[in-house]
C-alpha positions as CSV (number, residue, x, y, z in Angstrom):
1,M,128.7,47.3,-7.5
2,E,125.1,47.1,-8.7
3,L,122.4,49.3,-7.1
4,L,119.0,47.6,-6.6
5,I,115.9,49.7,-7.0
6,V,112.7,48.1,-5.7
7,G,109.7,49.6,-7.5
8,A,109.3,51.2,-10.9
9,G,106.9,53.9,-10.0
10,L,107.8,57.6,-10.4
11,A,110.3,57.6,-7.6
12,G,112.0,54.3,-8.6
13,S,112.1,55.3,-12.3
14,E,113.7,58.7,-11.5
15,A,116.2,57.1,-9.0
16,A,117.3,54.6,-11.6
17,W,117.8,57.2,-14.3
18,Q,119.9,59.5,-12.0
19,A,122.1,56.6,-10.9
20,A,122.5,55.0,-14.4
21,N,123.3,58.3,-16.1
22,R,126.2,58.7,-13.7
23,G,127.7,55.3,-14.5
24,V,126.1,53.1,-11.8
25,Q,124.9,49.7,-12.8
26,V,121.2,49.5,-11.8
27,C,118.8,46.6,-11.4
28,I,115.1,47.5,-11.2
29,V,112.9,44.9,-9.4
30,E,109.3,45.3,-10.2
31,M,106.6,42.9,-9.2
32,R,104.1,43.9,-12.0
33,P,102.7,42.3,-14.1
34,A,103.1,39.0,-12.3
35,V,101.8,40.4,-9.0
36,K,99.2,43.1,-9.5
37,T,98.1,45.9,-7.2
38,E,94.6,47.2,-6.7
39,A,95.4,50.4,-8.5
40,H,97.7,49.6,-11.5
41,L,96.4,48.5,-14.9
42,T,99.7,48.0,-16.8
43,D,103.3,46.9,-16.3
44,H,104.6,50.2,-17.5
45,C,107.1,52.2,-15.4
46,A,105.8,55.4,-13.7
47,E,102.2,54.5,-14.4
48,L,99.9,57.4,-13.3
49,V,97.1,55.6,-11.4
50,C,95.1,58.7,-10.4
51,S,95.1,62.1,-12.1
52,N,97.2,62.9,-15.2
53,S,98.1,66.3,-13.7
54,F,101.4,67.3,-12.2
55,R,99.6,70.4,-10.9
56,S,100.8,74.0,-11.5
57,D,103.8,74.6,-13.7
58,D,104.2,78.2,-12.5
59,A,107.8,78.3,-11.2
60,E,107.5,81.9,-10.2
61,T,104.6,81.8,-7.7
62,T,103.9,78.2,-6.7
63,A,105.9,75.7,-4.7
64,I,105.0,72.8,-7.0
65,G,106.0,74.7,-10.1
66,L,109.3,75.6,-8.5
67,L,109.9,71.9,-7.8
68,H,109.2,71.2,-11.5
69,E,111.9,73.7,-12.5
70,E,114.4,72.5,-9.9
71,M,114.0,68.9,-11.2
72,R,114.5,70.1,-14.8
73,R,117.8,71.6,-13.8
74,C,118.8,68.2,-12.4
75,D,118.1,66.4,-15.7
76,S,115.0,64.7,-14.4
77,L,113.6,61.9,-16.6
78,I,110.1,62.4,-15.2
79,M,110.0,66.1,-16.0
80,K,111.7,65.7,-19.4
81,T,109.1,63.1,-20.4
82,A,106.2,65.1,-18.9
83,D,107.2,68.1,-21.0
84,A,107.3,65.9,-24.1
85,H,103.9,64.5,-23.5
86,K,102.0,67.4,-22.1
87,V,98.3,68.1,-23.0
88,P,96.4,71.4,-22.7
89,A,95.7,72.2,-19.1
90,G,96.0,75.9,-18.7
91,T,98.8,76.8,-16.3
92,A,99.0,73.2,-15.0
93,L,101.3,70.5,-16.4
94,A,99.1,67.6,-17.5
95,V,100.3,64.6,-19.6
96,D,99.0,62.0,-21.9
97,R,99.3,59.3,-19.3
98,V,99.8,56.3,-21.7
99,G,102.4,58.1,-23.8
100,F,104.1,59.3,-20.7
101,S,104.5,55.9,-19.0
102,E,105.4,54.2,-22.3
103,A,108.2,56.7,-22.9
104,I,109.6,56.3,-19.4
105,T,109.5,52.5,-19.8
106,T,111.4,52.7,-23.1
107,A,114.0,55.1,-21.7
108,L,114.8,52.8,-18.8
109,R,114.6,49.5,-20.7
110,T,117.0,50.7,-23.4
111,H,119.5,52.3,-21.0
112,P,122.8,50.3,-21.2
113,N,123.3,50.6,-17.4
114,I,119.8,49.3,-16.4
115,R,118.4,45.8,-16.3
116,F,115.0,44.6,-15.0
117,E,114.0,41.7,-12.8
118,P,110.2,41.1,-12.9
119,R,109.6,39.6,-9.5
120,E,108.1,40.4,-6.1
121,L,110.7,41.2,-3.4
122,S,109.3,39.7,-0.2
123,A,112.0,40.9,2.2
124,L,114.4,43.9,2.6
125,P,117.5,43.2,0.5
126,S,121.0,42.7,2.0
127,V,122.6,44.7,-0.8
128,P,122.6,48.4,-1.5
129,A,119.1,49.3,-2.5
130,I,116.5,52.0,-2.8
131,I,113.0,51.0,-1.6
132,A,110.5,52.9,-3.7
133,T,107.5,50.7,-3.5
134,G,104.9,53.4,-2.9
135,P,101.7,53.4,-0.8
136,L,100.6,50.0,-2.0
137,T,103.7,48.1,-0.9
138,S,103.1,44.3,-0.9
139,S,102.2,42.8,2.4
140,S,105.3,40.6,2.6
141,L,107.7,43.5,2.0
142,A,105.7,45.7,4.3
143,Q,106.1,43.1,7.0
144,S,109.8,43.0,6.5
145,I,109.9,46.8,6.9
146,L,107.8,46.5,10.0
147,D,110.2,44.0,11.5
148,A,113.2,46.2,10.8
149,A,111.5,49.5,11.8
150,G,109.2,48.6,14.7
151,M,105.4,48.6,14.6
152,E,105.0,52.1,15.8
153,Y,107.0,53.5,12.8
154,L,104.9,52.1,9.9
155,A,101.4,53.3,9.1
156,F,98.9,51.3,7.1
157,F,96.0,53.6,7.6
158,D,96.6,57.3,6.7
159,A,94.6,59.5,9.1
160,I,95.2,63.1,8.1
161,A,94.1,66.2,10.0
162,P,94.0,69.5,8.1
163,I,97.2,71.6,8.2
164,I,97.0,75.3,8.2
165,H,99.5,78.1,7.4
166,T,100.2,79.7,10.8
167,D,100.1,83.3,9.5
168,S,96.6,82.8,8.2
169,I,95.2,82.3,11.8
170,D,93.5,85.3,13.3
171,M,95.3,85.7,16.7
172,S,92.9,88.4,17.7
173,K,90.4,85.6,18.4
174,A,92.8,82.7,19.0
175,W,95.6,82.4,21.6
176,F,98.6,80.3,22.6
177,Q,98.2,78.1,25.6
178,S,98.7,74.4,26.6
179,R,95.9,72.8,28.6
180,Y,96.4,73.7,32.3
181,D,99.5,75.6,31.1
182,K,101.3,72.3,31.0
183,I,105.0,72.8,30.1
184,G,105.7,70.9,26.8
185,P,108.4,70.9,24.1
186,G,108.1,74.7,23.8
187,G,109.1,75.1,27.4
188,N,106.5,77.8,28.1
189,G,103.0,76.2,28.5
190,K,102.0,77.6,25.1
191,D,102.3,74.7,22.7
192,Y,98.9,75.0,21.2
193,I,96.8,77.6,19.4
194,N,93.3,77.6,20.7
195,C,90.1,78.7,18.9
196,P,87.0,79.2,21.2
197,M,83.4,78.4,20.4
198,D,80.2,79.5,22.3
199,R,77.3,77.1,22.5
200,E,75.6,78.3,19.3
201,Q,78.8,78.2,17.3
202,Y,79.4,74.6,18.5
203,E,75.9,73.4,17.7
204,N,76.0,74.9,14.2
205,F,79.4,73.3,13.7
206,I,78.0,69.9,14.7
207,D,75.1,70.3,12.3
208,A,77.5,71.2,9.5
209,L,79.7,68.2,10.2
210,L,76.8,65.8,10.2
211,A,75.3,67.3,7.0
212,G,78.6,67.8,5.1
213,E,79.2,65.7,2.0
214,K,81.7,62.9,2.6
215,T,84.0,61.0,0.2
216,E,83.6,57.2,-0.1
217,F,86.4,54.6,0.4
218,K,87.8,53.0,-2.7
219,E,86.9,49.4,-3.3
220,W,90.1,48.0,-1.8
221,E,89.8,50.3,1.3
222,K,86.3,49.3,2.3
223,N,87.3,46.6,4.7
224,T,90.0,48.7,6.4
225,P,88.7,49.3,9.9
226,Y,88.9,52.6,11.7
227,F,91.3,52.8,14.7
228,N,89.7,54.4,17.8
229,G,92.7,56.8,17.8
230,C,91.9,58.2,14.3
231,L,88.2,58.2,14.0
232,P,86.9,60.8,11.5
233,I,85.6,63.8,13.4
234,E,82.2,63.4,11.8
235,V,82.0,59.8,13.0
236,M,82.7,61.0,16.5
237,A,79.9,63.6,16.1
238,Q,77.5,60.9,15.0
239,R,78.1,59.1,18.4
240,G,76.5,62.1,20.2
241,R,76.4,65.8,20.0
242,E,78.6,66.2,23.1
243,T,81.2,63.7,22.1
244,L,83.6,66.3,20.6
245,R,83.3,68.5,23.7
246,F,84.6,65.6,25.8
247,G,87.2,64.7,23.1
248,P,89.4,66.8,20.9
249,M,87.3,70.0,21.5
250,K,87.1,69.9,25.3
251,P,87.3,73.4,26.8
252,V,88.8,72.5,30.2
253,G,92.1,73.9,31.4
254,L,92.1,76.9,29.0
255,T,91.5,80.6,29.6
256,N,90.9,83.0,26.7
257,P,93.0,86.1,27.3
258,H,90.8,88.1,24.9
259,A,87.8,87.4,27.2
260,P,89.1,85.9,30.4
261,D,85.7,86.0,32.2
262,V,83.9,84.1,29.4
263,K,84.1,80.3,29.6
264,A,84.2,78.7,26.1
265,H,81.7,76.0,25.4
266,A,84.2,74.2,23.2
267,V,87.8,74.8,22.0
268,V,89.5,73.7,18.8
269,Q,93.2,73.2,19.3
270,L,96.0,73.4,16.7
271,R,99.4,71.8,17.3
272,Q,102.7,72.9,15.7
273,D,103.4,70.6,12.7
274,N,106.9,71.6,11.7
275,K,110.0,72.9,13.5
276,L,109.8,76.2,11.7
277,G,106.4,76.8,13.3
278,T,104.9,77.9,9.9
279,L,102.4,75.1,9.9
280,Y,99.8,73.9,12.5
281,N,97.5,70.9,12.3
282,I,94.0,70.8,13.8
283,V,94.1,68.3,16.6
284,G,91.7,65.4,16.2
285,F,90.2,66.6,12.9
286,Q,91.0,63.7,10.6
287,T,88.0,63.6,8.3
288,K,86.3,62.1,5.2
289,L,84.5,65.3,4.4
290,K,85.1,66.4,0.8
291,W,87.7,69.1,0.4
292,A,85.4,71.9,-0.5
293,E,83.2,71.0,2.5
294,Q,86.3,71.0,4.8
295,T,87.2,74.5,3.7
296,R,83.7,75.8,4.1
297,I,83.0,74.2,7.5
298,F,86.4,74.6,9.2
299,R,86.4,78.3,8.3
300,T,83.4,78.8,10.5
301,I,85.7,78.1,13.5
302,P,86.5,81.5,15.2
303,G,90.1,82.5,14.3
304,L,90.1,80.3,11.1
305,E,87.8,82.4,9.0
306,N,90.6,83.2,6.6
307,A,92.6,80.0,7.1
308,E,94.9,78.9,4.3
309,F,95.2,75.2,4.1
310,A,98.6,73.6,3.4
311,K,96.8,70.2,3.4
312,L,93.2,69.2,3.8
313,G,92.2,66.2,5.9
314,G,91.5,62.6,4.9
315,I,91.5,59.0,5.8
316,H,92.6,56.2,3.4
317,R,94.7,53.1,3.3
318,N,98.3,53.9,2.8
319,T,101.8,52.6,3.7
320,F,104.5,55.0,4.8
321,I,107.2,55.1,7.3
322,N,107.9,57.6,10.1
323,S,110.7,59.1,8.1
324,P,111.8,61.7,10.6
325,K,112.5,58.9,13.0
326,L,113.9,56.4,10.5
327,L,115.8,58.2,7.8
328,D,119.0,60.3,7.9
329,D,119.4,63.5,5.9
330,T,120.4,61.5,2.8
331,L,117.4,59.2,3.0
332,R,119.4,56.3,4.5
333,F,117.4,53.8,6.6
334,K,118.8,54.1,10.1
335,P,118.1,50.4,11.1
336,A,119.9,49.2,7.9
337,T,122.1,51.9,6.4
338,H,122.8,50.1,3.1
339,L,119.2,50.9,2.2
340,R,117.5,54.2,1.2
341,F,113.8,54.9,0.9
342,A,112.2,57.1,-1.8
343,G,108.8,58.2,-2.9
344,Q,105.5,58.1,-1.2
345,I,106.6,55.5,1.3
346,T,108.7,58.2,2.9
347,G,105.7,60.5,3.5
348,V,106.0,62.8,0.5
349,E,102.7,63.1,-1.3
350,G,102.1,63.7,-5.0
351,Y,103.6,62.5,-8.3
352,V,106.3,65.2,-8.6
353,E,107.2,65.1,-4.9
354,S,107.7,61.3,-5.2
355,A,109.8,61.7,-8.3
356,A,111.9,64.4,-6.6
357,C,112.5,62.1,-3.7
358,G,113.7,59.4,-6.1
359,L,115.9,61.9,-7.8
360,M,117.6,62.8,-4.6
361,A,118.0,59.1,-3.5
362,G,119.5,58.2,-6.8
363,M,122.0,61.0,-6.6
364,F,122.9,60.4,-3.0
365,F,123.5,56.7,-3.6
366,T,125.6,57.5,-6.7
367,H,127.9,59.7,-4.7
368,E,128.2,57.1,-1.9
369,L,129.0,54.2,-4.3
370,Q,131.5,56.3,-6.2
371,G,133.2,57.7,-3.1
372,T,132.4,61.4,-3.8
373,N,131.0,64.0,-1.5
374,I,127.3,64.1,-1.1
375,T,125.8,67.6,-1.6
376,L,122.4,68.2,0.0
377,P,119.9,70.6,-1.7
378,A,119.7,73.7,0.4
379,P,116.6,73.9,2.7
380,T,115.7,77.1,0.8
381,T,115.0,75.0,-2.3
382,A,111.8,73.0,-2.9
383,M,113.7,69.7,-2.9
384,G,115.7,70.7,0.2
385,A,112.5,71.8,2.0
386,L,110.9,68.5,1.3
387,L,114.0,66.5,2.3
388,H,114.3,68.5,5.5
389,H,110.6,68.0,6.4
390,I,110.7,64.2,6.0
391,T,114.1,63.7,7.6
392,G,113.7,65.8,10.8
393,G,111.7,68.9,10.2
394,A,108.3,67.3,10.8
395,N,106.9,66.5,14.2
396,T,107.4,62.7,14.6
397,A,104.3,62.3,16.7
398,T,102.0,63.7,14.1
399,F,104.0,63.0,10.9
400,Q,101.7,62.6,7.8
401,P,102.2,62.6,4.1
402,M,102.8,66.1,2.7
403,N,102.8,67.9,-0.6
404,V,105.5,70.6,-1.2
405,N,104.3,74.0,-0.1
406,F,105.9,77.3,1.0
407,G,105.1,76.5,4.6
408,L,108.0,74.0,4.5
409,F,110.5,76.7,3.5
410,P,112.7,78.7,5.9
411,P,111.0,82.1,6.6
412,L,112.0,85.0,4.5
413,G,113.3,88.3,5.9
414,K,111.0,91.3,5.8
415,C,108.7,90.8,2.8
416,R,105.2,91.8,2.0
417,K,102.8,88.8,1.9
418,A,102.0,89.4,-1.8
419,D,105.7,89.3,-2.7
420,R,106.6,86.1,-0.8
421,P,105.9,83.5,-3.5
422,R,108.4,85.2,-5.9
423,A,110.9,85.8,-3.1
424,Y,110.8,82.1,-2.2
425,T,111.2,80.9,-5.8
426,S,114.0,83.4,-6.7
427,R,115.9,82.4,-3.6
428,A,115.4,78.7,-4.4
429,L,116.4,78.9,-8.0
430,A,119.6,80.6,-7.1
431,D,120.4,78.0,-4.4
432,I,119.6,74.9,-6.4
433,A,122.7,75.2,-8.6
434,A,125.0,73.9,-5.8
435,F,123.0,70.6,-5.8
436,A,122.3,70.3,-9.5
437,N,125.9,71.0,-10.5
438,P,128.0,70.5,-7.4
439,A,131.3,70.3,-9.3
440,S,130.9,73.6,-11.1
441,S,129.6,75.2,-7.9
442,Q,132.7,74.1,-6.0
443,A,135.0,75.3,-8.8
444,A,133.3,78.7,-8.7
């Protein structure tokens, strides 16, 4: 049986390589060059349309470097080619983007188990397939996904609020409480972290929002309208200085246990972003502020002075599915289980994360087609942490694209903060073997 892979970006290319190398016949359907996107310039596979950097290659202290190393141990085409075409970039892994994509294209086009069909797929296929079409999925295919998934499970406008590592929040200033102590999923009326502001702090915050430097929409995004439910916080502030106090920063129904007799003028709320409770997002703080400005301005919020950001905010046109609702733990599409999704359309963000998602999808489908047991990467690994996040670990109501970071990993035991990165990576590299080489792990 032939496996169809829709899209020849990083995820589709990696998925095809993993399946074909294990004896599966693969057909890659790619609409370029006949149908162009607003971002791509060539018909090469795995074209890098933004930066040429795969970010840090430090596998001892960074989550992204760890993901690099895990993928190398899984015979990743993307990582093998990146290593062969790297250019000087300090501790980062950056590549000659033309040489990189040309080499990927050659590897796939000369593989005996891979063939190409240059055409646009306008509807979800009825045969086994991996959908790896990325954030610029064609409108006809997006509509087909929409029809299968339901409108509420497909996003075309990516509104991202900053996400913060929980242990970097100063709880001597902040506190846990739901508005009016309303019982929510936590079952105790303490589902939010609250950061209070007095009048002066609020006024200074509004001034900073209005004066902060903003990013501009790309050309193809300019006609994408804002939704009232995801207005940038600075746009809300422009509508009146009190707007935020009657919106996401309203202080009603909350009592600060650190100063119970003092009524806050405004309150910033943070909501749990993953099941582990290691990440919280700032409610209503989607923004077009530049990243450096976000860090500077949001650290003026009491309790967030030393905030460590797992992800900064943004608003841009995108297409991704609500994966925690729609995908099972092997990336199968619940409304049509002969399909799997991979890459940025699943809500992973970044070149390497997309390729890792494709790697997993290709391996999972191979095991399924060949009737062998599927082995999941342990959640203690970078790949496993990503997989867990997009297939159930994330909050479905606030699900947004995410890079790999240690906030997605199961907590460590007792460990000094300075020692955590190396503890995460050493644990992960020990645990990835069962996924990378399942046969030898089972034999052992």
